[in-house]
C-alpha positions as CSV (number, residue, x, y, z in Angstrom):
1,M,51.6,-1.1,-55.3
2,T,51.2,0.4,-58.6
3,T,53.2,3.8,-59.6
4,N,51.9,5.4,-62.6
5,H,53.6,8.5,-64.3
6,H,51.2,9.0,-67.4
7,T,47.7,10.0,-64.3
8,P,49.0,12.1,-61.8
9,I,46.2,11.4,-59.4
10,P,47.2,8.6,-57.4
11,S,45.4,5.6,-56.6
12,S,46.6,4.4,-52.9
13,P,46.3,6.3,-50.8
14,K,43.3,8.1,-51.2
15,Q,43.4,11.8,-50.5
16,P,41.8,15.0,-51.3
17,A,42.6,16.7,-54.7
18,N,44.7,19.4,-54.3
19,A,48.0,21.7,-56.5
20,A,50.1,19.3,-55.2
21,T,47.7,16.1,-56.3
22,F,48.6,17.6,-59.8
23,N,52.1,19.5,-59.9
24,D,53.6,16.4,-58.0
25,R,52.3,14.2,-60.2
26,L,53.8,15.9,-63.0
27,S,57.3,16.1,-61.2
28,E,57.2,12.7,-61.2
29,L,56.5,12.1,-64.2
30,D,59.8,14.3,-65.6
31,Q,61.8,12.1,-62.9
32,A,61.2,9.0,-65.0
33,I,61.6,10.5,-68.3
34,S,65.1,11.5,-67.4
35,D,66.0,8.1,-65.3
36,L,65.3,6.6,-68.4
37,A,66.7,8.4,-70.8
38,L,63.4,9.1,-72.4
39,T,62.3,12.1,-75.0
40,E,59.3,13.7,-74.2
41,R,57.1,10.9,-76.8
42,D,58.5,8.2,-74.6
43,G,57.1,9.7,-71.6
44,H,53.7,7.8,-71.1
45,I,54.6,4.9,-69.1
46,I,52.6,3.1,-66.0
47,Q,55.1,1.3,-64.4
48,D,55.5,-2.1,-61.6
49,E,51.9,-3.7,-62.2
50,G,51.3,-2.7,-66.1
51,V,48.4,-2.4,-67.7
52,D,46.3,-5.8,-68.5
53,L,46.4,-6.3,-72.7
54,A,42.8,-6.3,-72.2
55,Q,42.2,-3.0,-70.5
56,Q,44.5,-1.2,-73.3
57,Q,42.2,0.4,-74.9
58,R,41.0,1.7,-72.4
59,L,43.8,3.6,-71.9
60,N,42.3,5.6,-75.3
61,F,46.2,5.4,-76.9
62,A,45.1,5.4,-81.0
63,G,46.1,7.4,-83.5
64,A,48.9,6.7,-86.8
65,G,52.3,5.2,-85.4
66,V,51.1,4.7,-81.3
67,T,52.2,2.1,-79.8
68,V,51.4,0.6,-76.8
69,T,53.7,-2.5,-75.5
70,N,53.5,-3.5,-72.3
71,D,57.2,-5.4,-71.1
72,P,56.7,-7.5,-68.2
73,G,60.3,-7.2,-67.3
74,N,60.8,-4.1,-66.6
75,N,57.1,-4.1,-65.0
76,R,55.5,-1.2,-67.3
77,T,53.7,-0.3,-70.2
78,L,54.9,2.0,-72.9
79,V,52.9,4.4,-74.8
80,T,55.1,5.9,-78.1
81,I,54.2,8.4,-79.6
82,P,55.6,9.3,-83.5
83,G,58.2,12.0,-83.2
84,G,57.4,15.4,-84.0
85,V,54.0,15.2,-82.8
86,T,53.5,17.9,-79.7
87,D,49.6,18.3,-79.7
88,H,47.5,14.8,-79.3
89,G,44.8,15.7,-81.2
90,A,47.5,15.9,-84.4
91,L,47.1,12.5,-84.2
92,T,44.3,10.9,-85.4
93,G,42.2,9.1,-83.3
94,L,43.6,10.4,-80.6
95,A,42.6,13.6,-79.1
96,D,43.2,16.2,-76.4
97,D,40.6,14.8,-73.8
98,D,42.1,11.3,-74.2
99,H,44.7,12.5,-71.4
100,P,41.9,13.5,-69.1
101,L,43.3,13.8,-66.0
102,Y,45.9,16.4,-67.3
103,L,44.2,20.4,-67.0
104,L,44.7,23.2,-69.3
105,K,46.3,26.0,-69.9
106,S,42.7,27.6,-69.2
107,G,42.3,25.7,-65.7
108,L,39.5,23.4,-67.1
109,R,39.2,19.7,-67.8
110,E,36.6,17.1,-68.7
111,W,36.3,13.8,-68.5
112,D,33.4,11.0,-68.5
113,E,33.0,8.8,-66.2
114,Q,33.2,5.1,-67.5
115,S,36.0,4.5,-70.2
116,G,37.3,5.9,-72.6
117,D,34.3,6.3,-75.2
118,P,34.4,10.1,-77.1
119,S,30.7,9.2,-77.6
120,T,30.1,10.0,-74.3
121,P,27.6,13.3,-74.5
122,A,29.4,16.1,-72.4
123,S,26.2,16.6,-69.9
124,T,27.6,13.1,-68.5
125,K,31.3,14.3,-68.4
126,W,32.5,15.8,-65.0
127,K,34.8,18.9,-65.4
128,A,37.8,20.1,-63.2
129,Y,38.5,24.0,-62.4
130,F,40.5,26.1,-60.0
131,K,39.3,29.0,-59.5
132,P,41.2,31.1,-56.2
133,D,39.4,29.6,-54.0
134,G,40.8,26.4,-54.8
135,F,40.0,23.0,-56.6
136,Y,36.5,22.9,-58.2
137,V,34.6,19.2,-59.9
138,I,31.3,20.0,-61.5
139,D,29.4,16.3,-61.9
140,D,27.5,14.9,-64.2
141,A,24.7,16.6,-62.7
142,G,26.2,20.2,-63.4
143,L,26.7,20.1,-59.1
144,A,29.6,22.5,-58.5
145,L,32.0,20.9,-55.4
146,G,34.1,22.6,-53.5
147,P,36.6,24.1,-53.1
148,L,38.1,21.0,-53.0
149,L,41.5,23.2,-52.4
150,G,39.8,25.5,-50.0
151,V,41.8,26.4,-46.8
152,I,40.2,24.2,-43.5
153,P,39.4,27.5,-41.3
154,N,42.0,28.1,-39.0
155,F,43.7,24.7,-39.1
156,I,46.8,24.6,-37.3
157,T,49.8,21.4,-36.9
158,G,53.3,20.7,-35.9
159,L,55.5,24.2,-36.1
160,T,56.4,23.2,-32.5
161,L,58.6,26.0,-31.1
162,S,61.1,25.0,-28.7
163,N,64.4,26.6,-26.7
164,N,67.2,26.5,-29.1
165,V,70.3,24.1,-26.7
166,V,73.2,26.3,-28.6
167,D,71.6,30.1,-27.3
168,A,69.4,29.5,-25.0
169,T,68.8,32.9,-24.3
170,N,68.3,34.4,-27.9
171,D,67.3,31.9,-29.9
172,I,63.8,29.7,-30.6
173,D,63.4,26.4,-32.7
174,I,60.2,26.0,-34.8
175,A,59.8,22.6,-35.9
176,T,58.5,21.9,-39.4
177,G,53.9,21.9,-39.8
178,K,51.7,24.0,-41.2
179,A,48.6,26.9,-40.7
180,A,46.9,28.5,-42.2
181,D,46.9,32.1,-42.4
182,S,45.1,34.6,-40.4
183,A,43.0,34.9,-43.1
184,N,42.2,31.7,-44.0
185,T,42.8,32.2,-47.5
186,V,46.4,29.9,-48.1
187,M,48.1,27.1,-46.7
188,M,51.4,27.6,-45.3
189,S,54.2,25.0,-44.6
190,L,57.0,25.1,-43.0
191,T,59.2,21.6,-44.7
192,S,62.1,22.1,-42.6
193,A,63.0,23.4,-39.2
194,L,63.7,26.7,-38.4
195,T,66.4,28.4,-35.7
196,K,65.4,32.3,-35.0
197,R,67.2,34.6,-33.1
198,L,66.0,37.4,-31.2
199,D,68.4,39.5,-31.1
200,A,69.0,40.4,-34.2
201,N,66.3,42.5,-37.6
202,W,64.6,39.5,-39.5
203,A,66.3,38.1,-42.5
204,V,64.6,34.7,-43.8
205,G,66.4,31.6,-43.8
206,T,67.0,30.0,-40.6
207,N,69.9,31.3,-37.7
208,Q,68.3,34.4,-38.9
209,G,67.3,37.1,-36.8
210,G,63.5,37.0,-36.3
211,L,63.0,40.6,-34.8
212,D,60.3,42.2,-37.0
213,T,61.0,46.4,-35.8
214,G,62.8,47.7,-32.5
215,S,65.2,46.3,-30.3
216,I,65.0,43.1,-27.6
217,A,63.7,43.7,-24.7
218,N,62.1,42.1,-21.5
219,T,58.2,41.5,-22.6
220,T,56.4,38.5,-24.8
221,Y,57.1,38.5,-28.0
222,H,54.3,36.3,-30.2
223,M,55.4,34.4,-33.2
224,F,53.9,34.1,-36.8
225,L,54.7,31.9,-39.3
226,I,54.9,33.9,-42.6
227,R,54.7,33.7,-46.4
228,R,55.1,35.7,-49.2
229,P,52.7,34.8,-51.8
230,D,55.1,35.4,-55.0
231,T,57.6,33.0,-54.2
232,G,55.9,30.8,-52.5
233,V,58.6,31.2,-49.5
234,V,57.8,30.8,-46.0
235,D,59.6,32.1,-42.7
236,V,58.7,33.4,-39.1
237,L,58.9,36.3,-37.2
238,F,58.9,37.9,-33.7
239,S,56.9,41.0,-32.7
240,T,55.9,42.2,-29.7
241,S,51.9,43.2,-31.0
242,P,50.1,39.8,-31.1
243,T,47.7,40.4,-34.3
244,A,49.7,43.6,-36.8
245,P,53.9,42.6,-36.9
246,T,55.6,45.0,-39.1
247,M,56.3,42.1,-41.9
248,P,59.2,42.3,-44.0
249,A,59.1,43.3,-47.8
250,N,56.6,41.2,-50.2
251,Y,55.9,39.2,-47.0
252,T,52.0,39.5,-46.1
253,Q,50.6,36.6,-45.3
254,K,51.0,35.9,-41.5
255,R,49.5,33.3,-38.4
256,R,50.2,33.8,-34.8
257,I,52.2,30.2,-33.5
258,G,52.7,30.4,-30.5
259,S,53.9,33.3,-27.7
260,I,57.1,33.2,-25.4
261,V,58.7,35.5,-22.9
262,R,61.7,36.8,-21.9
263,V,62.8,37.9,-18.2
264,S,66.1,38.9,-17.2
265,A,67.6,39.1,-20.6
266,A,66.7,35.7,-21.2
267,I,63.5,34.4,-23.2
268,K,62.3,32.4,-19.8
269,A,62.5,27.9,-20.6
270,F,59.7,26.3,-21.8
271,I,58.3,22.9,-23.1
272,Q,55.1,22.8,-25.8
273,D,52.8,20.7,-26.3
274,G,50.0,21.8,-28.9
275,D,48.4,24.0,-26.9
276,E,50.0,23.6,-23.9
277,F,52.8,25.6,-23.3
278,M,54.6,24.7,-19.6
279,W,58.0,27.1,-18.0
280,S,60.5,24.5,-17.4
281,T,60.2,25.4,-13.3
282,P,56.6,26.9,-12.3
283,V,57.3,30.2,-11.1
284,S,56.5,31.5,-7.6
285,D,54.6,34.9,-8.6
286,I,52.3,36.2,-5.4
287,S,53.1,34.7,-1.9
288,A,50.3,37.5,0.0
289,T,49.7,37.8,3.7
290,N,46.8,39.1,5.2
291,P,45.6,39.4,1.5
292,G,41.4,40.7,2.7
293,T,38.6,39.4,1.5
294,T,38.4,41.7,-1.3
295,A,38.9,41.2,-4.9
296,V,43.2,41.6,-5.9
297,T,44.0,41.6,-9.2
298,R,47.0,39.4,-9.7
299,T,49.6,40.0,-12.4
300,L,51.0,36.2,-13.2
301,T,54.0,35.6,-15.9
302,L,51.9,34.9,-18.7
303,P,51.9,36.4,-22.2
304,V,50.5,39.6,-22.5
305,G,48.6,40.7,-25.4
306,I,46.5,37.5,-25.6
307,R,44.1,35.9,-22.6
308,V,45.4,32.1,-22.7
309,L,43.9,29.6,-20.2
310,A,46.5,30.0,-17.1
311,H,47.1,27.5,-15.6
312,L,47.9,27.4,-11.3
313,T,49.1,26.3,-7.9
314,V,46.9,27.8,-5.5
315,G,47.1,27.1,-2.1
316,A,47.4,29.2,1.9
317,T,48.3,28.7,5.1
318,G,46.6,29.5,8.3
319,T,48.5,29.9,11.6
320,G,48.2,29.4,14.9
321,A,44.7,29.2,15.2
322,S,41.5,27.8,13.0
323,A,41.0,31.5,13.1
324,D,43.6,32.1,10.6
325,Q,42.2,29.3,7.4
326,A,41.3,30.9,4.3
327,K,38.3,28.8,4.0
328,A,36.9,29.7,0.4
329,I,39.8,30.8,-2.4
330,Y,38.4,31.9,-5.6
331,I,40.2,32.5,-8.4
332,S,38.3,34.1,-11.6
333,D,38.4,35.2,-14.6
334,L,38.4,39.3,-14.9
335,A,36.2,39.1,-17.4
336,L,33.7,37.3,-15.2
337,S,31.3,39.0,-12.3
338,D,33.2,39.7,-9.0
339,V,32.4,37.7,-6.6
340,A,32.8,37.0,-3.1
341,A,35.0,33.5,-2.0
342,S,32.3,31.3,-1.4
343,N,31.7,27.5,-0.8
344,T,29.7,28.1,-4.2
345,A,31.5,30.2,-5.9
346,V,35.6,28.8,-4.6
347,S,38.9,27.1,-7.1
348,V,40.4,25.8,-4.2
349,H,38.7,24.8,-0.1
350,E,39.8,24.1,3.0
351,F,36.9,23.4,5.6
352,S,38.7,22.7,9.5
353,G,38.3,23.5,12.6
354,Y,42.3,22.3,13.9
355,A,43.6,25.2,15.7
356,G,46.9,24.2,14.0
357,Q,48.5,25.3,11.0
358,M,47.1,24.3,7.9
359,Q,47.8,24.3,4.2
360,V,46.1,23.3,1.2
361,N,46.9,23.5,-2.5
362,A,45.1,22.8,-5.2
363,Q,45.6,22.7,-9.5
364,V,43.7,25.4,-10.9
365,R,43.3,26.8,-14.4
366,C,41.8,30.4,-15.8
367,F,41.8,32.2,-18.5
368,T,43.4,35.6,-18.4
369,N,43.3,39.0,-20.0
370,T,45.2,40.0,-21.9
371,S,47.1,41.9,-19.5
372,A,48.4,38.1,-18.0
373,Q,46.4,38.7,-15.1
374,V,43.4,37.0,-13.0
375,R,41.5,38.1,-9.8
376,S,42.3,36.4,-6.2
377,R,39.4,36.8,-3.4
378,I,39.8,34.8,0.0
379,Q,37.0,33.9,2.6
380,V,39.2,34.7,5.9
381,S,41.9,36.6,5.7
382,T,44.1,37.6,9.2
383,A,47.4,38.0,10.0
384,G,48.0,34.5,10.1
385,T,46.4,33.8,6.6
386,V,48.9,33.5,3.8
387,L,48.0,33.4,0.0
388,Y,49.6,31.7,-2.5
389,I,49.8,31.3,-6.5
390,S,52.4,29.6,-8.6
391,T,52.2,29.6,-12.2
392,N,52.5,26.2,-14.1
393,G,52.0,27.7,-17.5
394,W,49.1,28.3,-19.8
395,R,47.1,26.9,-23.0
396,D,47.2,29.0,-25.7
397,R,45.4,28.4,-28.6
398,R,47.0,30.0,-31.4
399,G,43.7,31.5,-33.6
400,Q,42.4,27.8,-33.8
401,D,38.9,29.5,-32.9
402,G,38.6,32.3,-35.2
């Protein structure tokens, strides 16, 4: 594969144009100059495959004292510009636009779409430029394409949360990843994994505090990827607020990347897989004898402050006689209408004429309200009927739906 230190856009693999497309390649050019002990005027190098002699003219290197030499032994083509030249336009026959893929300080660069023919009319040249919301190009028909650097709305990848193995009581590990901020104005990238402490106030960096304000408590903590735009530094913050954490000085960009629960003076153990969060051990939240057939609000061991899709195991027992068997069990979102459990409004159903103890269980999914609650109803309730609800985990879309 050709490594082209002259043109900052890679030829392979294909990838969208963005700030890194330009800046990373310019950094590579600087490194190549340093590694080869070259001066800036010698810094135009195309390595590996070199350039066919018949194609050298397409590089548009011309002018007094400019030489272009293929060096097959070192797999490169070396272009030498006379010393003292700081502006390509100072070379006869070598204008600024002969290096079309470097952007000018003004942010605008144009180049023709075929070869380096300087006579190509401006009307058939492409233009590239940056605006505050991203990178644009204008094609030869005058159509603006972009922003090519626009943030993918609500994007998130990686940033997986896990209990720290050294201090599982207080610390959370955050894997590398990227996410659009909550305003969809910038892509925030965590390039090194972090460990943040819930038992200390926030400080930048790994193995530092993560709490935004107040003292540690048994409650839900929402975790935010945060960024300060003046330096580009990205970190993670804990807050009891799901939408408005107290941000550190100069950090103005944020995105909630997950939520954890602290109970009995310790962060509850969990496993995250994408949007799925599962308790390491299911929690038996409800065991209700003769719960009645009317609606009851049930509070589960899940994050509060956000709606999540609860992963539950729901069941019931009927002791002594078929009359004690619960039949239909209906677990529902409190945002939905309250209806009686029946053959049609049902999450779990048991129907048998067997005159003895019966038990039925099933996996159920149901959205909670922001207080980690759902509604339960059963069709039959007697002194011998017991309703069970265990909480296994939850699905959290983490802002991907806007």
